N, C-alpha and C positions, 0 to 999 in steps of 0.2 A: 882851721883854714877853710874858707868858704869854697864850695865846689860849684863850678859852672853848671847851670841846668843842662846845657848842651853836652856836657861831659859825663853826665851821671847815668845815662841809660846803660852804658856798658857795665857799670858797677851793679846795677840791678840785674842785668842778664848774668853776670858772673856770680852774683849771690844765689840766684836760682839754680844755676848749673852746679854750684859747689855745695849744695845742701848736704850736710852730714847726716847719716842715718841715725846716729846716737842722739840727734836733736829731738826726735820724737820716737822713742823706743817702742811705745805701744802701737805705733802705726808702721814703722819701718824696721822690720826685723831682718831684712836681707842685707847682704854685705854692701850692696850698692843702693843708693837712694832710688826710690821708685814712687810713682804717683799714688796718692791716697785715693782709694775707691770708696766713695760714701754717698749715700742718698738720704734725703729727709723729706717727708711728705706733710702737707697741711692743706686745708680747705679754706678758700676765701670766697664766700658766697657759693656760687655753683662752679667756680673754678678750682681745679686741682693744681697745686703748685708742688714741684719737686725741686729741692735744692740738690745740685750735683757738684761734687768736689772735682776739681782739676789737679789738686795737689797742694803742697806747701813749700815755702822757701824762706830762708832767713833774710829779713829786710834790715840792712844796716841803718836803723832809725837815727842813731846818734850822729850819722854823717848826712842823712838825707833830709831830715826834718829841720825846718827853719822857723824859729820863734821870733816875735817882734821885740824880744828883750832877752837878756842872758839868763841862764839858770832855770829854764823851763822844761826842756825835753828830758834830760837825764833824771831829775827828781821824780817826774811823773812815771817814767819807766820803772824806777826803783820802787816807787810807792805801789805799783801794780805787781811787783815781784818779777819784772821782766828784764832780760839781758839787753845789752846795747843793740843787738841784732835779733829781735824777737821773731818767732815763727809767724809767717804771714800766709794766709790761705788765699787761694784763687777759687772763687765760686762762680758757677753759672746756674741758671734757673730755667725749668721747663714749665710752661703754662699749658694746661689742657682745658679748653673752654669752648663751648659751641661747636664741638666736633672738630676743632682745630688744635694742632700741637705747635706751640711757639717756643722757641729758645731765646733766652736773653743772654747773649754772649756765648762764646764757644771755648774759652780756655786758650791755652798757649800752643797746643799741638806739639810740634817738634822744635819750636823756636827758642825755648828757654830752659833747656836742660832736662835731665832724667827724673827729677823730683816732681815735675809738672807734666801736663799732657794726658791726664787721666780722665778727661771728660767722656771720651767714647766708652771707656770701661764702666764709668759710673752710670752713663745713660743705659748701657746694656743691663747693668745690675738693677736698674729701676724698671726694666721690662720693655724698653723702647729700642727700636732700630733707627739708624740715621735716615733711612728712606721714608720714615713715618713723619718726619718734621716738615711742617708746611711753610713756616716762616721763621726767620732769625732776626732778632732785633739787637743790633750792636750799640753798646753805650758810647764807644769811641774806638778808634782804630790803633790802639796800642797792641803790641804782640800778645799779651796775656789775655786778650779779649777776642782776637781774630785768628790766632794761629791755628785753632782747631777747625777752621773752615775747610782746610785742605790737607791732603796727605799725598805725597809723591806727585804734587802738581795737579791732582784731580780734586773735584768737589767731594767732600765727605758726606754732604747732605744733598743728594741729587735732585730732590723734588722741592727744595726750599727756595724761597725768595729772600734775599738778604736786604735788610733795611738799615740805614744809618743816616744821621743828620747831614744834610747837604754841606753845611759849613765844615764838618769834619772830613767828608770825602774831598771837598775842594782843596783842603789843606794837604792832607796826606797823600793824595794822588796827583799832586801838582809837581811836575819836574822842576819848575822854577823855584818852588819852596825847598825842594830837596837840594838843588844846586847851591842855594844860599845857606843851607844849614851846615853846622859844624860836622866834620867828617865822622865824629863818633856817633852821631844820631842818624846818619844817612840810612843805615840798615833798617831803621824803623819804617822809613818810607818804602824801602824795598819789600819788607815783610807785609805791609798793608797791601801793596799792589799785588804781590804774589798770592796772598790769601783770597783776595777778591777776584783775581783774574778769571777763574773758570765760571764764576757766577756772572760776571760782566759779559763774557763770551756767549753764555747761554741766554742772555737777556733776562737774567733773574737777580739783577742788582738794581734796587729802586730807592735812591735817596729821598728824604722827605724834608719838608720845611718845618721850622719850629712851631710847636703847638698843634701839629697835625693829628687828627684822629685816625688811628691806623686800622682799627676794627671796633666793633661794638664793645664799649666799655674799656677800651685800651687807648690811651693817649700818650703821645711823645711830649716830654717836657724839656725845654731848653735849660740846661744847667752847665754853662760854659765856665772855663777857668782852668780846669785840669788839661783840657784840650780845647781848641777853638769852637768845636761843635759838639762837645760832650752833651749827651742826652740821658735823661732818666725816663722811666716809663711808669705810668699810673694805671692800675687795673682796678675797676670798680665792678663788683658783682653783687647783686641783691643787697645793696647798701653797705657792703664791706669793701675796704680799700687796702691795697698793698702797693707800695711804690718801690720799684727796682732802681736803686740809686746808681749803680756803677761805681766809679772811683771818687765818691764824695769823701770817703774816709779811708786812710791807709793804715793808721795805727790808732785803734780805738782808745787805748789807754791814755793817749796824749791828746788827740783831737776832739774828744768829747769834753774833757775838762777845759780845753782851750782851743776853740774853733779857729782862732787866728793862726795856729801853727800850720804851715804849708809844707809841701814837699818839693824837692829840687826840680822834679820834672813836670811841675805845673807850668803850662804855657803862660798863664797870666796869674801869678800867685795872689795878687790883690783880689781879682775877680773870683778865684777859686775859694778864698776864705769867705768872701761875701756870699757866694752861692751856698757854701756849707752851712753857714749860720742861718741863712734863710730857710734851708731845708730842715735843719734842726727845729727851728721855731714852728714850721708848718707841721712837722711830724709830732712835735710835742703838743701842739694845739688841737690837732684833729684825732690824735691817738691811732693813726693809721699804722698798719704793719709796714715795716721796712725790710727790704732784701738787699744786702750789700755785698759787693764783690770781694772785699778784703777784711771783713770782720769774721772772727772765728766761726768755722763751719757749725751750723748751716748758714750763718750770716743773716738770720731772720730774727727780728725783735721789734721793740718799740723804744721811742725816745721820750724822756721827760726832762723838764727844766727845773733846776734848783738855783735860784739867783741868776748869776751870769754864766753858769756852767750847765752842762747837759749830761744826762746819764743814759746809758744803753742797757736795756734789759732784754736778754735773749728770750726767744720765743718759749723755751722750756720753763721760763720763770714767769711768763705773763699769760700763758694759755693761748689757745688758737681759736 
């Protein structure tokens, strides 16, 4: 039975909240699920990149992924040895370059259950404090990307300016859009507004237009479809490139072999699939590193193309 896109966000939230500790025994030894604390470092030119884990949760891919023909999703999951609800990571990334520290996304904070919300601990494990962050680049305003901005209503990153594409801010912060949305998704609007509120009040929320250069070597890319203003970020340093994708991929084992497979909470599935294929082709053509929010931690690797399908090679397999 097809599930409405507007009705699926609670299923995602419930999946995150109900993550069983036995699903990842090597990481979750406690009786209750808890966030995974993990970091991974690499260099891109003169920039230092740190992948930061926010945690993991089971994504019911058999219910959420949508193919353009029957018999696609389940066989690809089985081929990869994955269950119907595979473990899905939530990754964020720290960029240190030119004397500045920039976060790409902030994880879910307290919005999505006890198995997530580990960004602050991962940041600390990497040797950084929240007040050392100068800027935060948000790929889109879903709860697993903005929830870590606040704690108990206050700004977690007191010295940071928050940037997000104007199209995404205009959508998720608009009361008219919220009023016309299905009741099951209204909470996502509230979560975005609450997460941004202390930064807006402090004058440290600055939306940007598509294609805008944000700082030397760092450019915002318009990659809509998953949300109206979804953005990716390209960093170039000393001739080396890494692109922070955001939610271009949710289940790598399915969406690399078949980029046309979408997910129920894409705002515009057709556009999301076209954006994904275009980014795959770009990454495969220029061999740039990619950092992704929902590919297995650390979520960094390269893309190659074989015929009409694409292959993800994790950074440990391709070198840095």
